[in-house]
C-alpha positions as CSV (number, residue, x, y, z in Angstrom):
1,M,0.0,0.0,0.0
2,N,2.9,2.4,0.8
3,D,4.4,1.7,-2.6
4,T,1.1,2.5,-4.3
5,M,0.8,5.7,-2.3
6,K,4.3,6.7,-3.2
7,K,3.7,6.0,-6.9
8,D,0.5,8.0,-6.8
9,N,2.3,10.9,-5.1
10,H,4.7,11.0,-8.0
11,S,2.1,10.8,-10.8
12,C,2.2,13.6,-13.3
13,L,-0.3,15.4,-15.6
14,N,-0.3,13.6,-19.0
15,E,-3.5,14.9,-20.6
16,I,-5.6,18.1,-20.6
17,V,-9.3,18.1,-21.2
18,L,-10.4,20.9,-23.7
19,L,-14.1,21.6,-22.8
20,G,-14.6,24.0,-25.8
21,F,-18.3,24.2,-26.6
22,S,-19.2,20.8,-25.1
23,D,-21.7,22.4,-22.8
24,I,-23.9,23.5,-25.8
25,Q,-24.7,20.1,-27.3
26,T,-27.4,21.5,-29.7
27,I,-25.0,23.4,-31.9
28,Q,-22.2,20.8,-32.2
29,E,-23.0,19.8,-35.8
30,L,-23.5,23.4,-36.9
31,L,-20.3,24.4,-35.2
32,F,-18.3,21.6,-36.8
33,S,-19.7,22.5,-40.3
34,L,-18.9,26.2,-39.9
35,I,-15.3,25.6,-38.6
36,L,-14.6,23.1,-41.3
37,I,-15.9,25.4,-44.0
38,F,-13.9,28.4,-42.8
39,Y,-10.8,26.2,-42.3
40,L,-11.1,24.9,-45.9
41,I,-11.6,28.4,-47.3
42,A,-8.5,29.6,-45.3
43,L,-6.5,26.5,-46.5
44,M,-7.5,26.6,-50.1
45,G,-7.4,30.4,-50.4
46,S,-4.0,30.8,-48.8
47,S,-2.6,27.9,-50.8
48,L,-3.9,29.4,-54.1
49,V,-2.3,32.8,-53.3
50,L,0.9,31.0,-52.3
51,L,1.1,28.9,-55.5
52,L,0.1,31.9,-57.8
53,A,2.7,34.2,-56.2
54,I,5.4,31.6,-56.6
55,S,4.6,30.3,-60.1
56,S,3.5,33.5,-61.9
57,P,6.4,35.6,-63.1
58,T,4.3,38.8,-63.1
59,L,3.8,38.4,-59.4
60,H,7.5,38.2,-58.6
61,T,7.5,41.6,-56.8
62,P,8.3,42.5,-53.2
63,M,4.6,43.0,-52.4
64,Y,3.7,39.5,-53.6
65,F,6.8,38.0,-52.0
66,F,5.6,39.2,-48.7
67,L,2.1,38.1,-49.6
68,W,3.0,34.5,-50.2
69,N,4.9,34.4,-46.9
70,L,1.8,35.8,-45.2
71,S,-0.3,33.0,-46.9
72,F,2.1,30.4,-45.6
73,L,1.8,31.8,-42.1
74,E,-2.0,31.9,-42.3
75,I,-2.0,28.2,-43.3
76,G,0.2,27.3,-40.3
77,F,-1.7,29.6,-37.9
78,A,-5.1,28.1,-38.8
79,S,-3.7,24.5,-38.9
80,S,-2.2,24.8,-35.4
81,I,-5.7,25.1,-34.0
82,S,-8.5,24.0,-36.3
83,P,-7.8,20.2,-36.9
84,K,-7.7,19.4,-33.2
85,M,-10.8,21.5,-32.6
86,L,-12.7,19.6,-35.3
87,V,-11.6,16.2,-33.9
88,N,-12.7,17.2,-30.4
89,I,-16.1,18.3,-31.6
90,L,-16.7,14.9,-33.1
91,S,-15.1,12.9,-30.3
92,D,-16.5,12.1,-26.9
93,K,-13.0,12.2,-25.5
94,Q,-12.0,15.9,-25.8
95,N,-8.4,15.6,-24.5
96,I,-5.0,16.7,-25.7
97,Y,-1.6,15.3,-24.4
98,F,0.4,17.6,-22.2
99,W,3.3,17.9,-24.7
100,G,0.8,18.2,-27.5
101,C,-0.7,21.2,-25.7
102,G,2.8,22.7,-25.4
103,C,3.5,22.2,-29.1
104,Q,0.2,23.7,-30.1
105,M,0.8,26.8,-28.0
106,C,4.4,27.1,-29.4
107,F,3.2,27.0,-33.0
108,F,0.2,29.3,-32.3
109,I,2.5,31.9,-30.8
110,L,5.2,31.4,-33.4
111,F,2.9,31.9,-36.4
112,G,0.8,34.6,-34.7
113,I,3.8,36.8,-33.7
114,T,5.7,36.3,-37.0
115,E,2.5,37.3,-38.9
116,C,2.4,40.6,-36.9
117,C,6.1,41.3,-37.8
118,L,5.5,40.5,-41.4
119,L,2.4,42.8,-41.6
120,C,4.8,45.5,-40.2
121,A,7.3,44.8,-43.0
122,M,4.5,44.9,-45.6
123,A,3.5,48.3,-44.3
124,Y,7.1,49.5,-44.8
125,D,7.0,48.1,-48.3
126,R,3.8,50.1,-49.1
127,Y,5.4,53.2,-47.6
128,V,8.5,53.0,-49.8
129,A,6.4,52.2,-52.9
130,I,4.2,55.3,-52.4
131,C,6.5,57.8,-50.7
132,K,9.8,56.9,-52.5
133,P,8.7,55.4,-55.8
134,L,12.0,56.2,-57.7
135,Q,14.1,54.5,-54.9
136,Y,11.7,51.6,-54.6
137,P,13.6,49.1,-56.9
138,Y,16.8,49.8,-55.0
139,I,15.5,49.8,-51.4
140,M,13.1,46.9,-51.8
141,N,15.4,44.6,-53.9
142,F,15.2,40.8,-53.6
143,R,18.0,40.7,-51.0
144,E,16.3,43.3,-48.8
145,C,12.9,41.5,-49.1
146,V,14.5,38.2,-48.0
147,I,16.2,40.0,-45.1
148,L,13.0,41.7,-44.0
149,A,11.1,38.4,-44.2
150,A,13.9,36.6,-42.3
151,V,14.0,39.3,-39.6
152,S,10.2,39.1,-39.2
153,W,10.6,35.4,-38.7
154,L,13.6,35.5,-36.4
155,L,14.2,38.6,-34.4
156,F,10.9,39.1,-32.6
157,C,10.7,35.3,-31.9
158,L,14.2,35.2,-30.5
159,V,13.8,38.2,-28.2
160,L,10.4,36.9,-27.1
161,I,11.7,33.4,-26.5
162,F,14.7,34.6,-24.4
163,Y,12.5,37.0,-22.5
164,F,10.0,34.3,-21.8
165,I,12.8,31.9,-20.6
166,A,14.2,34.7,-18.4
167,L,10.8,35.4,-16.9
168,M,9.8,31.8,-16.4
169,G,13.2,30.5,-15.3
170,N,13.8,33.3,-12.7
171,S,10.2,33.1,-11.5
172,F,10.6,29.4,-11.0
173,V,13.8,29.8,-9.0
174,L,12.2,32.6,-7.0
175,I,9.1,30.5,-6.1
176,L,11.1,27.4,-5.5
177,T,13.5,29.0,-3.1
178,I,10.7,30.8,-1.2
179,F,8.4,27.7,-0.8
180,S,10.9,24.9,-0.5
181,P,12.0,24.5,3.2
182,T,15.3,22.8,2.2
183,L,16.4,26.0,0.3
184,H,15.9,28.3,3.2
185,T,19.6,29.1,3.5
186,P,21.6,32.3,3.0
187,M,22.9,31.1,-0.5
188,Y,19.3,30.6,-1.8
189,F,18.0,33.7,-0.1
190,F,20.5,35.7,-2.2
191,L,19.6,33.6,-5.2
192,W,15.9,34.4,-5.1
193,N,16.8,38.1,-4.7
194,L,19.1,37.7,-7.8
195,S,16.2,36.1,-9.7
196,F,13.9,39.0,-8.7
197,L,16.5,41.5,-9.9
198,E,16.9,39.6,-13.2
199,I,13.1,39.7,-13.8
200,G,13.1,43.5,-13.2
201,Y,16.3,44.0,-15.2
202,T,15.1,42.3,-18.3
203,S,11.5,43.6,-17.9
204,S,12.7,47.2,-17.9
205,I,14.0,46.7,-21.5
206,S,12.4,43.7,-23.3
207,P,8.6,44.6,-23.4
208,K,9.3,48.1,-25.0
209,M,11.8,46.5,-27.4
210,L,9.1,43.9,-28.4
211,V,6.5,46.6,-29.0
212,N,9.0,48.6,-31.1
213,L,9.8,45.6,-33.3
214,L,6.1,45.3,-34.1
215,S,5.4,49.0,-34.5
216,E,6.4,51.5,-37.2
217,N,6.4,54.2,-34.5
218,Q,9.5,53.4,-32.6
219,T,9.3,56.1,-30.0
220,I,9.4,56.5,-26.3
221,S,8.2,59.5,-24.3
222,F,10.8,61.7,-22.5
223,C,9.4,60.6,-19.1
224,G,9.3,56.9,-20.2
225,C,12.9,57.1,-21.3
226,G,13.9,58.5,-17.9
227,C,12.0,55.8,-16.0
228,Q,13.5,53.1,-18.2
229,M,17.0,54.4,-17.6
230,C,16.4,54.7,-13.9
231,F,15.1,51.1,-13.5
232,F,17.8,49.8,-15.8
233,I,20.6,51.4,-13.7
234,L,18.8,50.5,-10.4
235,F,18.6,46.7,-11.2
236,S,22.0,46.6,-12.9
237,V,23.9,48.3,-10.0
238,T,22.0,46.3,-7.4
239,E,22.7,43.0,-9.2
240,R,26.4,43.8,-9.4
241,C,26.5,44.5,-5.6
242,L,24.5,41.3,-4.9
243,L,26.9,39.2,-7.0
244,C,29.7,40.6,-4.7
245,V,27.7,39.7,-1.6
246,M,27.2,36.2,-2.9
247,A,30.9,35.8,-3.4
248,Y,31.5,36.9,0.2
249,D,28.8,34.3,1.2
250,R,30.8,31.6,-0.6
251,Y,34.0,32.8,1.0
252,V,32.6,32.5,4.5
253,V,31.0,29.0,3.9
254,I,34.2,27.5,2.6
255,C,36.9,29.4,4.5
256,K,35.1,29.9,7.8
257,P,32.5,27.0,8.0
258,L,32.2,26.9,11.8
259,Q,31.5,30.7,12.0
260,Y,29.1,30.6,9.0
261,P,25.8,30.3,10.9
262,Y,26.8,33.3,13.1
263,I,28.2,35.6,10.4
264,M,25.6,34.9,7.7
265,N,22.5,34.7,10.0
266,C,19.1,35.8,8.8
267,R,19.4,39.4,10.1
268,E,22.8,39.9,8.4
269,C,21.5,38.5,5.1
270,V,18.5,41.0,5.1
271,H,21.0,43.8,5.9
272,F,23.2,42.9,2.9
273,V,20.2,42.8,0.5
274,A,18.8,46.0,1.9
275,A,22.1,47.7,1.5
276,T,22.6,46.6,-2.1
277,L,19.0,47.7,-3.0
278,T,19.4,51.0,-1.3
279,F,22.6,51.7,-3.1
280,G,21.0,50.7,-6.4
281,I,18.1,53.0,-5.8
282,L,20.4,56.0,-4.9
283,V,22.6,55.4,-8.0
284,G,19.7,54.9,-10.3
285,L,17.8,58.0,-9.2
286,G,21.0,60.1,-9.0
287,Q,22.3,59.3,-12.5
288,S,18.8,59.5,-14.1
289,V,18.0,62.9,-12.5
290,S,21.5,64.3,-13.3
291,I,21.1,63.3,-17.0
292,F,17.5,64.3,-17.5
293,T,17.9,67.8,-16.0
294,L,20.3,68.7,-18.8
295,H,19.1,70.7,-21.7
296,F,17.7,68.5,-24.6
297,C,17.0,70.3,-27.9
298,G,17.2,69.2,-31.5
299,L,18.3,65.6,-31.9
300,D,15.7,63.0,-30.9
301,R,17.1,59.7,-32.3
302,I,19.5,57.3,-30.6
303,S,21.2,54.3,-32.2
304,H,20.0,51.8,-29.6
305,F,17.0,49.8,-28.6
306,F,16.7,51.2,-25.0
307,C,17.6,54.5,-23.2
308,D,21.2,53.7,-22.2
309,I,23.3,56.4,-20.6
310,M,25.8,57.2,-23.3
311,P,23.4,57.4,-26.3
312,V,21.0,59.7,-24.3
313,L,23.8,61.9,-23.1
314,R,24.7,62.5,-26.8
315,L,21.2,64.0,-27.4
316,T,21.8,67.0,-25.1
317,S,22.5,70.3,-26.7
318,T,25.4,71.1,-24.3
319,D,29.0,69.8,-24.4
320,T,28.8,66.3,-22.8
321,Y,32.4,65.3,-23.2
322,K,33.1,65.8,-19.5
323,N,29.9,64.1,-18.5
324,E,30.7,61.1,-20.7
325,V,34.3,60.8,-19.4
326,A,33.1,61.2,-15.8
327,N,30.3,58.6,-16.3
328,A,32.8,56.1,-18.0
329,I,35.3,56.6,-15.1
330,L,32.7,56.1,-12.4
331,T,31.3,53.0,-14.1
332,M,34.7,51.5,-14.6
333,V,35.9,52.2,-11.0
334,F,32.7,51.0,-9.5
335,S,32.6,47.8,-11.6
336,L,36.4,47.2,-11.0
337,I,36.1,47.5,-7.2
338,L,33.3,45.0,-7.1
339,L,35.1,42.7,-9.5
340,L,38.3,42.9,-7.5
341,L,36.4,42.0,-4.3
342,I,34.9,39.0,-6.1
343,L,38.3,37.9,-7.4
344,F,39.9,38.4,-4.0
345,S,37.2,36.3,-2.4
346,Y,37.8,33.5,-5.0
347,I,41.6,33.6,-4.5
348,L,41.0,32.9,-0.8
349,I,38.4,30.3,-1.6
350,I,40.6,28.4,-4.1
351,S,43.6,28.5,-1.7
352,T,41.4,27.1,1.1
353,I,40.0,24.4,-1.3
354,L,43.5,23.3,-2.5
355,R,44.6,22.8,1.2
356,M,41.7,20.3,1.8
357,P,43.1,16.8,2.3
358,V,40.1,14.9,0.8
359,A,39.5,15.0,-2.9
360,K,35.7,14.6,-2.5
361,N,35.5,17.6,-0.3
362,R,37.5,19.7,-2.8
363,Q,35.2,18.6,-5.6
364,K,32.1,19.5,-3.5
365,A,33.5,22.9,-2.6
366,F,34.4,23.7,-6.2
367,S,30.8,22.7,-7.3
368,T,29.2,25.2,-4.8
369,C,31.2,28.0,-6.4
370,S,31.2,27.1,-10.1
371,S,27.6,28.4,-10.9
372,H,28.2,31.8,-9.2
373,L,31.6,32.2,-10.9
374,T,30.1,31.4,-14.3
375,V,27.4,34.0,-13.9
376,V,29.9,36.6,-12.8
377,L,32.2,36.0,-15.8
378,L,29.2,36.0,-18.2
379,Y,27.8,39.2,-16.8
380,Y,31.0,41.2,-16.4
381,G,32.4,39.8,-19.7
382,T,29.5,41.2,-21.8
383,I,29.3,44.5,-19.8
384,T,33.1,45.1,-20.2
385,A,33.0,44.3,-23.9
386,A,30.0,46.6,-24.4
387,Y,31.4,49.7,-22.6
388,I,35.2,49.5,-23.1
389,H,35.7,50.1,-26.9
390,P,36.6,53.0,-29.2
391,N,33.8,55.3,-30.2
392,S,33.0,54.5,-33.9
393,A,30.0,53.5,-36.1
394,N,31.1,49.9,-36.0
395,S,31.5,49.9,-32.2
396,Q,28.0,51.3,-31.9
397,D,26.6,48.4,-33.8
398,N,28.7,46.0,-31.8
399,N,27.5,47.8,-28.6
400,R,23.8,47.1,-29.5
401,F,24.4,43.4,-30.1
402,L,26.4,43.1,-26.9
403,A,23.7,45.0,-25.0
404,L,21.2,42.5,-26.4
405,L,23.3,39.8,-24.8
406,Y,23.5,41.2,-21.3
407,T,19.9,42.6,-21.2
408,V,18.0,39.6,-22.8
409,V,20.2,36.5,-23.2
410,T,22.2,36.5,-19.9
411,P,19.1,36.8,-17.6
412,S,17.6,33.7,-19.4
413,L,20.9,31.7,-18.9
414,N,21.4,32.5,-15.2
415,P,18.6,30.2,-13.8
416,I,19.7,27.4,-16.1
417,I,23.4,27.8,-14.9
418,Y,22.3,27.8,-11.2
419,S,20.0,24.8,-11.7
420,L,22.0,22.6,-14.1
421,R,24.4,21.0,-11.6
422,N,22.7,21.9,-8.4
423,K,21.4,18.8,-6.7
424,E,19.4,20.7,-4.0
425,I,17.5,22.7,-6.7
426,K,16.9,19.5,-8.7
427,S,15.6,17.7,-5.6
428,A,13.4,20.6,-4.6
429,S,12.1,20.9,-8.2
430,T,11.1,17.2,-8.3
431,K,9.3,17.5,-4.9
432,T,7.5,20.7,-6.0
433,V,6.4,19.2,-9.3
434,A,5.2,16.0,-7.6
435,K,3.1,18.1,-5.1
436,L,1.7,20.1,-8.0
437,C,0.7,17.0,-9.9
438,V,-1.0,15.6,-6.9
439,F,-2.8,19.0,-6.3
440,L,-4.0,19.1,-9.9
441,G,-5.2,15.5,-9.6
């Protein structure tokens, strides 16, 4: 009986019931007929447009190139939903497998969002054709059309996927460390604070970036730009300070294990987090207010996807050379001090580990630090590469791509890095998922 109970407690959700319109039995046949007719019209109509646009030489123009891509997306969009809906209307068992549900959602979002991007590219095509007719053959050549279509397929989806991973991954780590009693330790207390900062960090940039990728009007209000910069600096500075605190936590647990419960008690941990957050708020507000009280007149365009400090400073009508140099020096000194403190902590940690007589203890000690060290190197590596370079057109392009890495990609990788080789998180995840499955029945 105990074995049976144990097995039941570890059961998992395999199928989901899609109720649909099952509560209105009188219209099932009518509903099936209507959905089938509209699905066939969408399928046949889009297929006809696709075949005509490909096979007819007179339709080999940018407008129809985009149109056949749109037709292909419409076929995929409708086919990700309609067939399963039709089967469920006819069947008594209106279920879908758990992974089938995930695949359906993935394709629905993929085709839906790509179609939005492609409609935006088609609007740009019409703008060039009507507003710049003489330049149209050069601007909208075959190569540019393929690039626009490819960008519509890839860029938005990539940003959305990484943002979604960052949001879900960090939220999962945050919830897991709060509700799992085995993870109520200083290390995981700092980790859930880091996850919270990662959510805020990427959410201050990504949503507006996603909106701008879909919209022709890629603007942000002056106040909105100031708020975005303030939150970006706040979360960025607080995260750097917290990474330094986490390095100190690792130093104490390895180099002073007997004193660890007294040095890193609950009160001290809260003080550390409060201090890092307070410092982040002061720096974020201070820098944002000092920049946005300058005189802005004339230029209103920045070659970036968010309100970063340097691009915004260059919009001011006053000489910003001193401000740029001062900002660069302060950023470098601040980052260098924190990085040196982290490196000093790890020098002491490594020297202590190497003196351990038992190889198993050395391996365990290294494994507790590897995740944090990887995150530090990844974060500081991209930040350093983005901000320490010569000021040129090529470096500005590189800066945007590097900024994309540390604002979108890095926050999505951090929860994976912390969870990949961490047995405690894996164990807590298994227990939490098992409890969730039992709760869901």
